[in-house]
C-alpha positions in Angstrom: -6.9 27.8 8.8 -7.6 28.7 5.2 -8.6 26.0 2.9 -5.6 26.3 0.6 -3.2 26.4 3.4 -5.0 23.4 5.1 -4.6 21.6 1.8 -0.9 22.3 1.1 -0.1 21.3 4.7 -2.2 18.0 4.5 -0.6 17.2 1.1 2.9 17.8 2.5 2.2 15.8 5.7 0.6 13.0 3.7 3.2 12.7 1.0 6.5 13.3 2.7 6.3 10.3 5.1 5.3 7.9 2.1 8.3 9.2 0.2 10.7 8.3 3.1 9.1 4.7 3.0 9.6 4.8 -0.9 13.1 5.7 -0.7 13.7 2.9 1.7 12.1 0.4 -0.5 13.9 1.6 -3.6 17.1 1.0 -1.9 16.4 -2.7 -2.0 16.8 -2.5 -5.8 19.8 -0.3 -6.2 21.6 -2.7 -8.5 19.1 -2.4 -11.3 16.9 0.5 -10.4 13.6 1.0 -12.1 13.2 4.1 -14.4 12.4 7.2 -12.2 9.5 8.2 -14.6 7.9 4.8 -14.1 8.2 4.9 -10.4 6.7 8.5 -10.4 3.9 7.3 -12.6 3.2 4.3 -10.5 3.2 6.6 -7.4 0.8 9.1 -9.0 -1.5 6.2 -10.2 -1.7 5.1 -6.7 -2.7 8.5 -5.4 -5.3 9.0 -8.4 -6.9 5.5 -7.3 -8.0 7.0 -4.1 -10.8 9.0 -5.6 -12.8 6.0 -7.3 -11.9 3.9 -4.1 -13.7 6.5 -2.1 -16.6 6.6 -4.2 -16.9 2.8 -4.4 -16.5 2.5 -0.5 -19.3 5.2 0.0 -21.7 3.1 -2.2 -20.7 -0.1 -0.6 -21.5 1.2 2.9 -25.1 1.6 1.7 -25.5 -2.2 1.0 -22.9 -3.8 3.4 -22.2 -3.6 7.2 -20.1 -5.1 10.0 -17.3 -7.6 8.8 -18.9 -7.7 5.3 -18.1 -4.1 4.9 -14.5 -4.5 6.1 -13.9 -7.3 3.5 -15.6 -5.1 0.8 -13.4 -2.2 1.5 -10.3 -4.4 1.6 -11.2 -5.9 -1.7 -11.9 -2.5 -3.3 -8.4 -1.0 -2.0 -6.3 -4.0 -2.7 -7.6 -4.4 -6.3 -7.2 -0.6 -6.9 -3.7 -0.6 -5.8 -2.9 -3.7 -8.0 -4.6 -2.0 -11.0 -2.5 1.1 -10.4 0.7 -1.0 -10.5 -0.5 -3.2 -13.5 -1.7 -0.7 -15.9 1.4 1.7 -15.4 4.2 -0.8 -14.9 3.6 -4.5 -14.6 2.4 -5.0 -18.1 5.3 -3.1 -19.7 8.9 -4.1 -20.6 10.1 -2.4 -17.5 8.9 -5.4 -15.5 11.9 -7.6 -16.4 13.0 -9.2 -13.2 11.1 -10.6 -10.2 12.0 -7.9 -7.6 10.4 -5.4 -9.9 7.0 -6.7 -8.9 7.4 -6.0 -5.2 8.9 -2.4 -6.1 6.0 -1.5 -8.2 3.3 -2.8 -5.9 4.8 -1.0 -2.9 5.2 2.2 -5.0 1.5 2.1 -5.9 0.5 1.4 -2.3 2.6 4.4 -1.1 1.0 6.6 -3.5 -2.3 5.5 -2.4 -1.5 5.9 1.2 0.0 9.4 0.6 -3.3 10.9 -0.7 -5.3 8.8 1.8 -3.1 10.2 4.6 -3.5 13.7 3.3 -7.5 13.5 3.4 -7.3 12.2 6.9 -5.1 15.1 8.0 -7.1 17.9 6.2 -10.2 18.0 8.4 -8.4 18.6 11.8 -5.9 20.9 10.1 -8.8 23.0 8.7 -10.4 23.0 12.1 -7.0 24.0 13.5 -6.8 21.0 15.8 -3.1 20.6 15.5 -2.6 18.0 18.3 -5.1 15.8 16.5 -3.5 16.4 13.2 -0.1 15.4 14.6 -1.6 12.3 16.3 -3.3 11.2 13.1 -0.1 11.6 11.0 1.9 9.7 13.6 -0.6 6.8 13.8 -0.9 6.5 9.9 2.9 6.6 9.6 3.3 3.6 12.0 0.1 1.9 11.3 -1.9 2.5 8.1 1.0 3.2 5.7 2.9 0.0 6.7 -0.3 -1.9 6.4 -0.7 -0.7 2.9 2.8 -1.5 2.2 2.6 -5.0 3.7 -0.5 -6.0 1.9 0.5 -4.8 -1.6 4.0 -6.3 -1.0 2.3 -9.7 -0.4 0.9 -9.4 -3.8 4.3 -8.4 -5.1 6.2 -11.1 -3.6 3.6 -13.6 -5.1 4.2 -12.1 -8.5 8.0 -12.2 -8.0 8.1 -15.9 -6.9 6.1 -17.0 -9.9 8.1 -14.8 -12.3 9.7 -17.7 -14.1 6.5 -20.0 -14.1 4.3 -20.6 -16.8 1.1 -18.3 -17.2 -1.4 -20.6 -15.5 0.9 -20.9 -12.3 1.5 -17.2 -12.4 -2.3 -16.4 -12.3 -2.9 -18.9 -9.7 -0.2 -17.5 -7.4 -1.2 -14.1 -8.2 -4.7 -14.8 -7.0 -3.5 -16.4 -3.8 -1.4 -13.4 -3.1 -4.3 -11.0 -3.7 -6.6 -13.1 -1.5 -3.8 -13.0 1.2 -3.4 -9.3 1.0 -7.2 -8.8 1.3 -7.1 -11.0 4.3 -4.4 -9.1 6.0 -6.1 -5.8 5.2 -9.3 -6.9 6.6 -7.8 -8.5 9.6 -6.0 -5.1 10.4 -9.1 -3.0 10.1 -11.2 -5.4 12.1 -8.4 -5.6 14.8 -8.0 -1.8 15.1 -11.7 -1.5 15.9 -11.8 -4.2 18.4 -8.4 -3.8 19.9 -8.9 -0.8 22.1 -5.8 -0.7 24.4 -4.2 -3.5 22.3 -3.8 -1.2 19.3 0.0 -1.1 19.8 0.2 -4.8 19.4 -1.8 -4.7 16.2 0.9 -2.2 14.8 3.7 -4.5 16.2 2.1 -7.3 14.1 2.1 -5.2 11.2 5.7 -4.3 11.5 6.6 -7.9 12.1 4.9 -8.6 8.8 7.1 -5.9 7.0 10.1 -7.6 8.5 9.0 -10.8 7.0 8.5 -9.3 3.7 12.0 -7.8 3.7 13.4 -11.3 4.4 11.3 -12.7 1.4 12.7 -9.7 -0.8 16.2 -11.0 0.1 15.2 -14.2 -1.4 13.7 -12.8 -4.4 17.0 -11.1 -5.1 18.7 -14.4 -5.6 19.1 -15.2 -9.3 17.1 -17.9 -10.7 20.3 -20.0 -11.4 21.4 -20.0 -7.9 18.2 -21.3 -6.4 
């Protein structure tokens, strides 16, 4: 398969599933939707962050191994997704209600996942291994993409729950959220490596986590005066 053809198909296969996820999450904020251009820029920023992340992860692999490497990669990826959301949306006037934090963090995560998925798909497509390409896409749609969404959503929920708090509390809660997202990301990667035939149960746990986030989002939607 030609390089250009493989690249276009990989991009399509990587981006389309994440857009399905994105439309689903945006439907959670239909009463006061965020500006489409900010959503687009946040998604694009998440995609762009894949490049420095890959460079940083390759460098870290030269100095770290085992569990330490899993933790390092989780730290790099979660901080990168947070930076994408922060510099494009979270420090602007468009972050004006608690639910925005969750939406922007998930948007950045899905952008990141879109390009990451495309890169995973490119090699088997170029080698014309269509079965492996399909299997990779399916596994990332039900596993890696929800994991990125879940981890970033945890940070978003932390920001949302501390939205009306003073600055010191916001920073502390944000730190807790980021640490928890890194823990979940590390646990997922380590579990996939060790799970073997139990991989399906790892995916089930991720989906249960996504459901838990959905329930928390419903709580975030409640106006402060009604809490």
